[in-house]
C-alpha positions as YAML, in Angstrom:
chain: A
units: angstrom
residues:
- id: 1
  name: MET
  ca: [86.52, 106.94, 44.67]
- id: 2
  name: ALA
  ca: [87.96, 104.24, 45.56]
- id: 3
  name: LEU
  ca: [90.40, 102.08, 42.60]
- id: 4
  name: LEU
  ca: [88.50, 98.88, 44.19]
- id: 5
  name: MET
  ca: [84.69, 99.23, 44.80]
- id: 6
  name: ARG
  ca: [81.89, 96.51, 45.84]
- id: 7
  name: VAL
  ca: [79.11, 96.47, 42.51]
- id: 8
  name: LEU
  ca: [75.66, 95.52, 42.98]
- id: 9
  name: THR
  ca: [74.89, 94.74, 39.61]
- id: 10
  name: VAL
  ca: [71.00, 94.88, 38.02]
- id: 11
  name: ASN
  ca: [70.15, 92.67, 35.43]
- id: 12
  name: PRO
  ca: [66.54, 92.92, 34.23]
- id: 13
  name: GLY
  ca: [64.93, 90.76, 32.13]
- id: 14
  name: SER
  ca: [61.56, 91.26, 30.11]
- id: 15
  name: SER
  ca: [59.92, 89.91, 32.84]
- id: 16
  name: SER
  ca: [62.20, 88.83, 36.20]
- id: 17
  name: LEU
  ca: [65.12, 90.91, 37.69]
- id: 18
  name: LYS
  ca: [68.43, 89.10, 38.94]
- id: 19
  name: VAL
  ca: [70.81, 91.52, 41.45]
- id: 20
  name: SER
  ca: [74.23, 90.30, 41.80]
- id: 21
  name: LEU
  ca: [76.70, 92.00, 45.02]
- id: 22
  name: LEU
  ca: [80.42, 91.09, 43.70]
- id: 23
  name: ASP
  ca: [83.12, 92.16, 46.30]
- id: 24
  name: ALA
  ca: [86.03, 94.30, 44.62]
- id: 25
  name: ASP
  ca: [87.70, 91.23, 43.40]
- id: 26
  name: ASP
  ca: [84.64, 89.93, 41.81]
- id: 27
  name: THR
  ca: [83.63, 87.81, 44.58]
- id: 28
  name: VAL
  ca: [80.00, 86.92, 44.99]
- id: 29
  name: LEU
  ca: [78.73, 88.42, 48.27]
- id: 30
  name: ALA
  ca: [75.38, 87.64, 47.23]
- id: 31
  name: GLU
  ca: [72.88, 86.70, 44.67]
- id: 32
  name: GLU
  ca: [68.72, 87.26, 44.89]
- id: 33
  name: SER
  ca: [66.21, 86.83, 41.57]
- id: 34
  name: ALA
  ca: [63.19, 87.48, 41.51]
- id: 35
  name: GLY
  ca: [60.13, 87.17, 39.48]
- id: 36
  name: GLY
  ca: [58.87, 90.97, 38.93]
- id: 37
  name: HIS
  ca: [61.02, 93.65, 38.91]
- id: 38
  name: GLU
  ca: [60.77, 95.57, 42.67]
- id: 39
  name: MET
  ca: [63.49, 96.10, 43.44]
- id: 40
  name: ALA
  ca: [63.07, 96.91, 47.70]
- id: 41
  name: GLY
  ca: [62.43, 93.54, 48.78]
- id: 42
  name: LEU
  ca: [65.86, 92.16, 46.78]
- id: 43
  name: VAL
  ca: [68.04, 94.71, 48.68]
- id: 44
  name: ALA
  ca: [67.19, 95.43, 51.69]
- id: 45
  name: ASP
  ca: [69.58, 92.98, 53.33]
- id: 46
  name: LEU
  ca: [72.27, 93.37, 51.15]
- id: 47
  name: PRO
  ca: [75.76, 94.94, 51.91]
- id: 48
  name: ARG
  ca: [75.38, 98.11, 51.00]
- id: 49
  name: PRO
  ca: [77.66, 98.80, 47.60]
- id: 50
  name: ASP
  ca: [79.68, 101.81, 46.95]
- id: 51
  name: ALA
  ca: [78.54, 101.92, 43.06]
- id: 52
  name: VAL
  ca: [75.46, 100.42, 40.76]
- id: 53
  name: GLY
  ca: [75.40, 99.22, 37.21]
- id: 54
  name: VAL
  ca: [72.46, 98.40, 35.41]
- id: 55
  name: ARG
  ca: [72.25, 96.60, 32.13]
- id: 56
  name: PHE
  ca: [71.05, 98.11, 29.59]
- id: 57
  name: VAL
  ca: [69.63, 97.03, 26.21]
- id: 58
  name: HIS
  ca: [69.53, 99.13, 23.69]
- id: 59
  name: GLY
  ca: [72.15, 102.00, 24.18]
- id: 60
  name: GLY
  ca: [71.69, 103.48, 20.67]
- id: 61
  name: THR
  ca: [74.57, 105.56, 18.76]
- id: 62
  name: ASP
  ca: [74.58, 107.78, 22.01]
- id: 63
  name: PHE
  ca: [76.16, 105.59, 24.55]
- id: 64
  name: THR
  ca: [79.36, 103.51, 23.30]
- id: 65
  name: ALA
  ca: [80.34, 102.49, 26.45]
- id: 66
  name: PRO
  ca: [79.82, 102.83, 30.17]
- id: 67
  name: VAL
  ca: [78.05, 106.14, 31.69]
- id: 68
  name: ARG
  ca: [77.00, 106.88, 34.49]
- id: 69
  name: VAL
  ca: [73.81, 108.02, 35.37]
- id: 70
  name: ASP
  ca: [71.86, 111.74, 35.46]
- id: 71
  name: GLU
  ca: [68.81, 112.60, 34.20]
- id: 72
  name: LYS
  ca: [70.16, 114.27, 30.79]
- id: 73
  name: VAL
  ca: [70.84, 109.99, 30.12]
- id: 74
  name: THR
  ca: [67.65, 108.95, 31.50]
- id: 75
  name: ALA
  ca: [66.09, 110.79, 29.23]
- id: 76
  name: ARG
  ca: [68.32, 109.44, 26.63]
- id: 77
  name: LEU
  ca: [67.68, 105.81, 27.33]
- id: 78
  name: ARG
  ca: [63.73, 106.81, 28.00]
- id: 79
  name: ALA
  ca: [63.84, 107.79, 24.12]
- id: 80
  name: LEU
  ca: [65.39, 104.41, 22.95]
- id: 81
  name: ALA
  ca: [62.57, 102.48, 24.87]
- id: 82
  name: ASP
  ca: [60.36, 101.19, 20.80]
- id: 83
  name: LEU
  ca: [63.73, 99.66, 19.81]
- id: 84
  name: ALA
  ca: [63.67, 97.31, 22.62]
- id: 85
  name: PRO
  ca: [60.44, 97.17, 23.66]
- id: 86
  name: LEU
  ca: [60.77, 93.99, 25.94]
- id: 87
  name: HIS
  ca: [63.81, 95.15, 27.44]
- id: 88
  name: GLN
  ca: [64.25, 98.99, 27.66]
- id: 89
  name: PRO
  ca: [61.40, 99.72, 30.28]
- id: 90
  name: ALA
  ca: [62.15, 96.75, 32.70]
- id: 91
  name: SER
  ca: [66.17, 98.52, 32.36]
- id: 92
  name: LEU
  ca: [64.22, 101.68, 33.26]
- id: 93
  name: HIS
  ca: [62.07, 101.12, 35.99]
- id: 94
  name: ALA
  ca: [64.99, 98.88, 37.74]
- id: 95
  name: LEU
  ca: [67.20, 101.84, 37.47]
- id: 96
  name: ALA
  ca: [64.66, 103.77, 39.27]
- id: 97
  name: GLU
  ca: [63.85, 101.87, 41.87]
- id: 98
  name: ILE
  ca: [67.43, 101.65, 42.66]
- id: 99
  name: THR
  ca: [68.18, 104.93, 42.55]
- id: 100
  name: GLY
  ca: [65.35, 105.29, 44.76]
- id: 101
  name: VAL
  ca: [66.29, 102.70, 46.98]
- id: 102
  name: LEU
  ca: [69.95, 103.93, 47.20]
- id: 103
  name: PRO
  ca: [69.85, 107.51, 46.16]
- id: 104
  name: ASP
  ca: [73.60, 108.11, 47.00]
- id: 105
  name: VAL
  ca: [75.13, 105.65, 45.73]
- id: 106
  name: PRO
  ca: [76.33, 106.49, 41.96]
- id: 107
  name: ALA
  ca: [74.42, 104.65, 39.33]
- id: 108
  name: VAL
  ca: [75.68, 103.00, 35.92]
- id: 109
  name: ALA
  ca: [74.43, 102.34, 32.62]
- id: 110
  name: CYS
  ca: [75.58, 99.61, 30.40]
- id: 111
  name: PHE
  ca: [74.79, 98.34, 26.98]
- id: 112
  name: ASP
  ca: [74.22, 95.21, 25.29]
- id: 113
  name: THR
  ca: [75.28, 97.15, 21.60]
- id: 114
  name: ALA
  ca: [78.53, 98.92, 22.81]
- id: 115
  name: PHE
  ca: [80.95, 95.85, 22.11]
- id: 116
  name: HIS
  ca: [79.34, 96.04, 18.76]
- id: 117
  name: ALA
  ca: [79.52, 100.06, 18.21]
- id: 118
  name: ALA
  ca: [82.81, 99.99, 16.13]
- id: 119
  name: LEU
  ca: [81.32, 97.15, 13.76]
- id: 120
  name: PRO
  ca: [82.71, 97.79, 10.41]
- id: 121
  name: ALA
  ca: [80.48, 99.94, 8.21]
- id: 122
  name: ALA
  ca: [80.25, 96.65, 5.46]
- id: 123
  name: ALA
  ca: [78.78, 94.72, 8.45]
- id: 124
  name: ALA
  ca: [76.78, 97.92, 10.39]
- id: 125
  name: THR
  ca: [75.58, 99.43, 7.31]
- id: 126
  name: TYR
  ca: [71.80, 98.36, 6.05]
- id: 127
  name: ALA
  ca: [70.68, 99.13, 2.48]
- id: 128
  name: LEU
  ca: [68.01, 101.30, 2.66]
- id: 129
  name: PRO
  ca: [67.61, 105.17, 2.04]
- id: 130
  name: ARG
  ca: [70.41, 106.84, 3.46]
- id: 131
  name: GLU
  ca: [68.47, 109.51, 4.07]
- id: 132
  name: TRP
  ca: [66.73, 107.53, 6.22]
- id: 133
  name: CYS
  ca: [69.69, 105.88, 7.87]
- id: 134
  name: GLU
  ca: [71.05, 109.95, 8.21]
- id: 135
  name: ARG
  ca: [67.92, 110.90, 9.97]
- id: 136
  name: PHE
  ca: [66.78, 107.86, 12.11]
- id: 137
  name: GLY
  ca: [69.89, 106.29, 12.78]
- id: 138
  name: LEU
  ca: [69.08, 103.05, 11.60]
- id: 139
  name: ARG
  ca: [71.85, 100.33, 11.36]
- id: 140
  name: ARG
  ca: [73.01, 97.28, 12.75]
- id: 141
  name: TYR
  ca: [73.57, 97.40, 16.72]
- id: 142
  name: GLY
  ca: [74.21, 94.17, 17.61]
- id: 143
  name: PHE
  ca: [73.56, 93.14, 21.65]
- id: 144
  name: HIS
  ca: [74.10, 90.65, 24.13]
- id: 145
  name: GLY
  ca: [77.57, 92.33, 24.17]
- id: 146
  name: LEU
  ca: [78.10, 91.71, 27.31]
- id: 147
  name: SER
  ca: [78.04, 88.18, 27.55]
- id: 148
  name: PHE
  ca: [79.99, 88.26, 24.08]
- id: 149
  name: SER
  ca: [83.03, 90.37, 26.31]
- id: 150
  name: TYR
  ca: [82.72, 88.38, 28.48]
- id: 151
  name: ALA
  ca: [82.55, 85.30, 26.63]
- id: 152
  name: VAL
  ca: [85.73, 86.04, 24.64]
- id: 153
  name: ARG
  ca: [87.79, 87.29, 27.36]
- id: 154
  name: ARG
  ca: [86.65, 83.71, 29.15]
- id: 155
  name: ALA
  ca: [87.45, 81.45, 26.65]
- id: 156
  name: SER
  ca: [90.80, 82.69, 25.28]
- id: 157
  name: GLU
  ca: [91.79, 81.93, 29.41]
- id: 158
  name: MET
  ca: [90.36, 79.00, 29.38]
- id: 159
  name: ILE
  ca: [92.54, 77.72, 25.59]
- id: 160
  name: GLY
  ca: [95.32, 80.48, 27.14]
- id: 161
  name: ALA
  ca: [96.05, 82.35, 24.01]
- id: 162
  name: ASP
  ca: [95.55, 86.05, 23.15]
- id: 163
  name: PRO
  ca: [92.07, 86.90, 21.74]
- id: 164
  name: ALA
  ca: [93.68, 88.97, 19.08]
- id: 165
  name: ALA
  ca: [94.77, 85.66, 17.71]
- id: 166
  name: LEU
  ca: [91.52, 84.56, 17.62]
- id: 167
  name: ARG
  ca: [88.92, 84.24, 15.01]
- id: 168
  name: MET
  ca: [86.13, 83.47, 17.75]
- id: 169
  name: VAL
  ca: [81.81, 82.58, 16.94]
- id: 170
  name: VAL
  ca: [80.28, 83.15, 20.21]
- id: 171
  name: CYS
  ca: [76.94, 81.42, 20.74]
- id: 172
  name: HIS
  ca: [74.63, 83.52, 22.99]
- id: 173
  name: LEU
  ca: [71.45, 81.05, 22.73]
- id: 174
  name: GLY
  ca: [68.75, 81.32, 25.77]
- id: 175
  name: ALA
  ca: [65.30, 82.91, 25.41]
- id: 176
  name: GLY
  ca: [67.02, 85.77, 23.57]
- id: 177
  name: ALA
  ca: [70.01, 84.36, 21.02]
- id: 178
  name: SER
  ca: [72.46, 85.73, 18.61]
- id: 179
  name: LEU
  ca: [76.05, 85.41, 17.33]
- id: 180
  name: CYS
  ca: [78.62, 87.39, 17.36]
- id: 181
  name: ALA
  ca: [81.33, 87.11, 14.50]
- id: 182
  name: VAL
  ca: [84.73, 87.97, 16.80]
- id: 183
  name: ALA
  ca: [88.50, 88.58, 15.26]
- id: 184
  name: GLU
  ca: [91.46, 90.64, 17.02]
- id: 185
  name: GLY
  ca: [88.91, 90.13, 20.25]
- id: 186
  name: ARG
  ca: [86.31, 92.75, 18.22]
- id: 187
  name: SER
  ca: [83.25, 92.20, 16.95]
- id: 188
  name: VAL
  ca: [82.83, 92.07, 13.28]
- id: 189
  name: ASP
  ca: [79.39, 90.88, 12.49]
- id: 190
  name: THR
  ca: [76.22, 89.71, 14.58]
- id: 191
  name: THR
  ca: [72.84, 88.24, 13.83]
- id: 192
  name: MET
  ca: [70.61, 90.82, 15.87]
- id: 193
  name: GLY
  ca: [70.71, 94.18, 13.93]
- id: 194
  name: PHE
  ca: [68.76, 97.29, 14.50]
- id: 195
  name: THR
  ca: [66.47, 95.55, 16.92]
- id: 196
  name: PRO
  ca: [66.65, 92.60, 18.61]
- id: 197
  name: LEU
  ca: [64.49, 90.57, 16.25]
- id: 198
  name: GLU
  ca: [66.36, 89.96, 14.07]
- id: 199
  name: GLY
  ca: [68.89, 87.21, 13.24]
- id: 200
  name: LEU
  ca: [68.08, 83.33, 15.12]
- id: 201
  name: VAL
  ca: [65.01, 81.64, 16.03]
- id: 202
  name: MET
  ca: [64.19, 82.72, 19.61]
- id: 203
  name: ALA
  ca: [62.12, 81.72, 22.15]
- id: 204
  name: SER
  ca: [59.31, 84.06, 21.36]
- id: 205
  name: ARG
  ca: [60.78, 86.13, 18.71]
- id: 206
  name: ALA
  ca: [60.87, 85.73, 14.83]
- id: 207
  name: GLY
  ca: [63.84, 86.28, 14.46]
- id: 208
  name: SER
  ca: [64.71, 87.02, 9.98]
- id: 209
  name: VAL
  ca: [61.72, 87.10, 7.81]
- id: 210
  name: ASP
  ca: [60.92, 88.72, 4.74]
- id: 211
  name: PRO
  ca: [60.51, 92.68, 5.77]
- id: 212
  name: GLY
  ca: [57.55, 92.38, 3.14]
- id: 213
  name: ILE
  ca: [55.51, 89.87, 5.77]
- id: 214
  name: PRO
  ca: [54.84, 92.51, 8.21]
- id: 215
  name: LEU
  ca: [53.55, 95.73, 5.60]
- id: 216
  name: TRP
  ca: [51.39, 92.61, 3.68]
- id: 217
  name: LEU
  ca: [49.45, 91.74, 6.83]
- id: 218
  name: ILE
  ca: [49.48, 95.46, 8.00]
- id: 219
  name: GLU
  ca: [47.95, 95.79, 4.03]
- id: 220
  name: HIS
  ca: [45.80, 92.98, 4.99]
- id: 221
  name: GLY
  ca: [44.15, 94.61, 8.39]
- id: 222
  name: LEU
  ca: [46.13, 93.78, 10.93]
- id: 223
  name: ALA
  ca: [47.19, 96.34, 13.64]
- id: 224
  name: PRO
  ca: [50.95, 97.34, 13.30]
- id: 225
  name: ALA
  ca: [51.16, 97.42, 16.51]
- id: 226
  name: GLU
  ca: [49.44, 93.64, 17.06]
- id: 227
  name: VAL
  ca: [51.86, 92.42, 14.18]
- id: 228
  name: GLY
  ca: [54.68, 93.58, 16.63]
- id: 229
  name: ASP
  ca: [53.64, 92.30, 18.93]
- id: 230
  name: ALA
  ca: [53.52, 88.73, 17.68]
- id: 231
  name: LEU
  ca: [57.02, 89.22, 15.83]
- id: 232
  name: GLU
  ca: [58.52, 90.25, 19.35]
- id: 233
  name: ARG
  ca: [56.18, 87.90, 22.23]
- id: 234
  name: ASP
  ca: [54.52, 85.21, 19.72]
- id: 235
  name: SER
  ca: [57.18, 83.85, 17.17]
- id: 236
  name: GLY
  ca: [59.81, 82.27, 17.63]
- id: 237
  name: LEU
  ca: [59.61, 78.21, 19.48]
- id: 238
  name: ARG
  ca: [56.19, 79.74, 21.20]
- id: 239
  name: GLY
  ca: [54.53, 80.51, 17.60]
- id: 240
  name: LEU
  ca: [56.04, 76.77, 16.06]
- id: 241
  name: THR
  ca: [54.59, 74.60, 19.13]
- id: 242
  name: GLY
  ca: [52.88, 76.92, 22.06]
- id: 243
  name: THR
  ca: [55.73, 76.85, 24.00]
- id: 244
  name: GLY
  ca: [59.00, 79.16, 23.88]
- id: 245
  name: ASP
  ca: [60.88, 76.65, 26.35]
- id: 246
  name: MET
  ca: [63.68, 74.68, 24.62]
- id: 247
  name: ARG
  ca: [62.97, 72.28, 27.00]
- id: 248
  name: ARG
  ca: [59.82, 71.78, 26.79]
- id: 249
  name: VAL
  ca: [60.42, 71.12, 23.37]
- id: 250
  name: ARG
  ca: [62.75, 68.95, 23.38]
- id: 251
  name: GLU
  ca: [60.29, 66.75, 25.71]
- id: 252
  name: ARG
  ca: [58.52, 66.44, 23.35]
- id: 253
  name: ALA
  ca: [60.65, 65.70, 20.25]
- id: 254
  name: ALA
  ca: [61.65, 63.06, 22.34]
- id: 255
  name: ARG
  ca: [58.43, 61.74, 22.54]
- id: 256
  name: HIS
  ca: [58.52, 61.69, 18.43]
- id: 257
  name: ASP
  ca: [56.34, 64.65, 18.56]
- id: 258
  name: ALA
  ca: [55.64, 65.95, 14.53]
- id: 259
  name: THR
  ca: [55.57, 69.70, 15.57]
- id: 260
  name: ALA
  ca: [58.74, 69.91, 18.10]
- id: 261
  name: LEU
  ca: [60.77, 67.85, 15.49]
- id: 262
  name: ALA
  ca: [59.41, 70.23, 13.19]
- id: 263
  name: ALA
  ca: [60.39, 73.38, 15.09]
- id: 264
  name: LEU
  ca: [63.99, 72.04, 16.21]
- id: 265
  name: ASP
  ca: [64.59, 71.52, 12.75]
- id: 266
  name: VAL
  ca: [63.81, 75.23, 11.68]
- id: 267
  name: TYR
  ca: [65.69, 75.98, 15.06]
- id: 268
  name: HIS
  ca: [69.05, 74.31, 13.32]
- id: 269
  name: HIS
  ca: [68.57, 75.26, 9.88]
- id: 270
  name: ARG
  ca: [68.96, 79.18, 11.03]
- id: 271
  name: LEU
  ca: [71.43, 78.68, 13.45]
- id: 272
  name: ARG
  ca: [73.86, 76.56, 10.86]
- id: 273
  name: ALA
  ca: [73.13, 79.33, 8.46]
- id: 274
  name: CYS
  ca: [74.01, 82.56, 10.24]
- id: 275
  name: ALA
  ca: [77.30, 80.39, 12.43]
- id: 276
  name: ALA
  ca: [78.59, 79.34, 8.91]
- id: 277
  name: ALA
  ca: [77.86, 83.48, 7.70]
- id: 278
  name: MET
  ca: [79.84, 84.50, 10.88]
- id: 279
  name: THR
  ca: [83.00, 81.89, 9.62]
- id: 280
  name: ALA
  ca: [82.44, 84.04, 6.34]
- id: 281
  name: SER
  ca: [82.91, 87.39, 8.16]
- id: 282
  name: LEU
  ca: [85.95, 85.90, 9.59]
- id: 283
  name: GLY
  ca: [88.02, 84.09, 6.63]
- id: 284
  name: GLY
  ca: [87.91, 81.19, 8.49]
- id: 285
  name: LEU
  ca: [87.36, 79.79, 12.57]
- id: 286
  name: ASP
  ca: [89.08, 78.68, 15.32]
- id: 287
  name: VAL
  ca: [87.18, 78.84, 18.44]
- id: 288
  name: LEU
  ca: [83.49, 78.14, 19.00]
- id: 289
  name: VAL
  ca: [81.88, 79.28, 21.67]
- id: 290
  name: PHE
  ca: [78.72, 78.21, 23.72]
- id: 291
  name: THR
  ca: [76.97, 80.63, 26.46]
- id: 292
  name: GLY
  ca: [73.81, 81.49, 27.63]
- id: 293
  name: GLY
  ca: [71.21, 79.21, 29.16]
- id: 294
  name: ILE
  ca: [70.76, 76.92, 26.71]
- id: 295
  name: GLY
  ca: [74.02, 77.10, 24.82]
- id: 296
  name: GLU
  ca: [75.38, 76.02, 28.22]
- id: 297
  name: HIS
  ca: [72.80, 73.50, 29.29]
- id: 298
  name: ASP
  ca: [71.78, 71.58, 26.07]
- id: 299
  name: ALA
  ca: [73.97, 69.23, 24.66]
- id: 300
  name: ALA
  ca: [72.12, 68.62, 22.00]
- id: 301
  name: VAL
  ca: [71.95, 71.95, 20.31]
- id: 302
  name: ARG
  ca: [76.07, 71.93, 20.79]
- id: 303
  name: LEU
  ca: [76.53, 68.39, 19.40]
- id: 304
  name: ARG
  ca: [74.05, 69.22, 16.52]
- id: 305
  name: LEU
  ca: [75.86, 72.57, 15.57]
- id: 306
  name: ALA
  ca: [78.92, 71.47, 15.84]
- id: 307
  name: GLU
  ca: [77.89, 68.48, 13.42]
- id: 308
  name: ASP
  ca: [76.65, 70.82, 10.61]
- id: 309
  name: LEU
  ca: [79.84, 72.81, 10.99]
- id: 310
  name: ALA
  ca: [82.24, 69.41, 11.08]
- id: 311
  name: TYR
  ca: [83.10, 70.89, 7.44]
- id: 312
  name: LEU
  ca: [85.12, 73.89, 9.46]
- id: 313
  name: GLY
  ca: [87.13, 71.26, 11.48]
- id: 314
  name: THR
  ca: [84.58, 71.47, 14.68]
- id: 315
  name: SER
  ca: [83.84, 68.58, 16.58]
- id: 316
  name: VAL
  ca: [82.64, 68.01, 19.99]
- id: 317
  name: ASP
  ca: [83.61, 65.06, 22.46]
- id: 318
  name: PRO
  ca: [80.52, 63.19, 23.06]
- id: 319
  name: ASP
  ca: [81.29, 62.44, 26.71]
- id: 320
  name: ARG
  ca: [82.93, 66.13, 27.69]
- id: 321
  name: ASN
  ca: [79.51, 67.85, 25.79]
- id: 322
  name: ALA
  ca: [77.19, 65.97, 27.34]
- id: 323
  name: ALA
  ca: [78.34, 66.50, 31.40]
- id: 324
  name: ALA
  ca: [79.45, 69.52, 30.61]
- id: 325
  name: ASP
  ca: [79.15, 71.44, 33.60]
- id: 326
  name: GLY
  ca: [80.09, 75.07, 34.58]
- id: 327
  name: ASP
  ca: [82.95, 76.48, 31.96]
- id: 328
  name: THR
  ca: [84.34, 73.28, 29.55]
- id: 329
  name: ASP
  ca: [86.20, 73.03, 26.94]
- id: 330
  name: VAL
  ca: [84.40, 70.04, 24.96]
- id: 331
  name: THR
  ca: [86.30, 69.67, 22.06]
- id: 332
  name: ALA
  ca: [87.00, 66.35, 20.26]
- id: 333
  name: ALA
  ca: [90.05, 64.70, 20.22]
- id: 334
  name: GLY
  ca: [92.08, 65.99, 16.61]
- id: 335
  name: ALA
  ca: [89.19, 68.68, 16.01]
- id: 336
  name: ALA
  ca: [90.72, 71.90, 13.87]
- id: 337
  name: VAL
  ca: [88.43, 74.00, 16.28]
- id: 338
  name: ARG
  ca: [88.28, 74.64, 19.76]
- id: 339
  name: ALA
  ca: [84.28, 74.10, 21.26]
- id: 340
  name: LEU
  ca: [83.78, 75.68, 24.78]
- id: 341
  name: VAL
  ca: [81.49, 76.42, 26.55]
- id: 342
  name: VAL
  ca: [81.29, 79.46, 28.67]
- id: 343
  name: THR
  ca: [78.76, 80.15, 31.96]
- id: 344
  name: ALA
  ca: [77.74, 83.72, 30.98]
- id: 345
  name: ARG
  ca: [78.32, 86.15, 33.35]
- id: 346
  name: GLU
  ca: [77.28, 89.69, 32.41]
- id: 347
  name: ASP
  ca: [77.58, 90.77, 36.35]
- id: 348
  name: LEU
  ca: [81.41, 90.15, 36.07]
- id: 349
  name: GLU
  ca: [81.36, 92.38, 32.78]
- id: 350
  name: ILE
  ca: [79.47, 95.24, 33.75]
- id: 351
  name: ALA
  ca: [81.18, 95.47, 37.85]
- id: 352
  name: THR
  ca: [84.15, 95.93, 35.26]
- id: 353
  name: GLY
  ca: [82.39, 98.66, 33.14]
- id: 354
  name: VAL
  ca: [81.32, 100.33, 36.97]
- id: 355
  name: ARG
  ca: [84.76, 100.32, 38.13]
- id: 356
  name: ARG
  ca: [86.50, 102.24, 34.64]
- id: 357
  name: CYS
  ca: [83.63, 104.53, 33.95]
- id: 358
  name: LEU
  ca: [83.94, 105.35, 37.83]
- id: 359
  name: ARG
  ca: [87.79, 105.82, 37.48]
- id: 360
  name: GLY
  ca: [87.90, 107.93, 34.11]
- id: 361
  name: ASP
  ca: [89.19, 104.70, 31.96]
- id: 362
  name: GLY
  ca: [88.54, 104.17, 28.46]
- id: 363
  name: PRO
  ca: [86.35, 106.22, 26.24]
- id: 364
  name: PRO
  ca: [83.44, 108.26, 27.60]
- id: 365
  name: GLY
  ca: [79.90, 106.74, 27.67]
- id: 366
  name: ALA
  ca: [78.20, 109.50, 25.93]
- id: 367
  name: THR
  ca: [78.90, 110.42, 22.44]
- id: 368
  name: GLY
  ca: [77.29, 112.46, 19.58]
...
């Protein structure tokens, strides 16, 4: 295997699919996306890659680094599907599709959970019966790790600093959303947990709720599957307003729609509280990073969070923030904390992981 290789990255969403072909120097040769998960049509006209990288949301405790896919790996990934029901089946389908189209090209699974694999025990441990934790692998796994890993590296480049010397809170805000506290370049706390349901208010996920609520609903006649489906697909902004699209919520709020305004207050209340918790885990804050669809494109979300955290030294320049396009430093003059917008590039992180895996660099992808 050549030390540098052309990599096809496959990034399945819950109802969409994006592929990118990156040359050996990470130049994007082609990008395609579709509203379903049919692979053959997307890659039919692309140059043949040397390797394929597929994003998986959940690696459990088995996978803490990218791993080359074989039948055993696929079986273990399938067993994790109930922990990320919106995404894991889609990734498994995409993997099957791409290996069918390119059967002789090595495929590597890359994991959103891997960046958080070394979370400190205090952050990863739930206060549950030890027997349950050991038997079922109950712990905080964290997600969006591919995005966080890239954002940390890119943010450090933007300000010309060693990530090992920085305390960062990275905000991946999109349809799915989570925050990560990063010290010395490593995840030390994050808002998502055992599944991607915990933490922030999201497009269709509730985020953190009193665990007694779903138990109470089940005891009062709702089926467990119905409750689980509602927490994944019909909660969050969608549950509060009828739409999970932040742009539509923002438009309605601009027309003084009381429901939309109240939903934004709920969204920001949780975001502010979780961001403050991340800074507490760090003991302070040097850099606040925004990435993901909302983080990159919604200036109002960035401005409001910076104002909410002003007591920590955050402030954004209104003009730069409003005009931010791509990687942008939006820090206000004199602010103690740098505020950055970083374009999410999970494709670059996947390609990096694929090359390391196939070269044999770094730790093995499967453990235990």
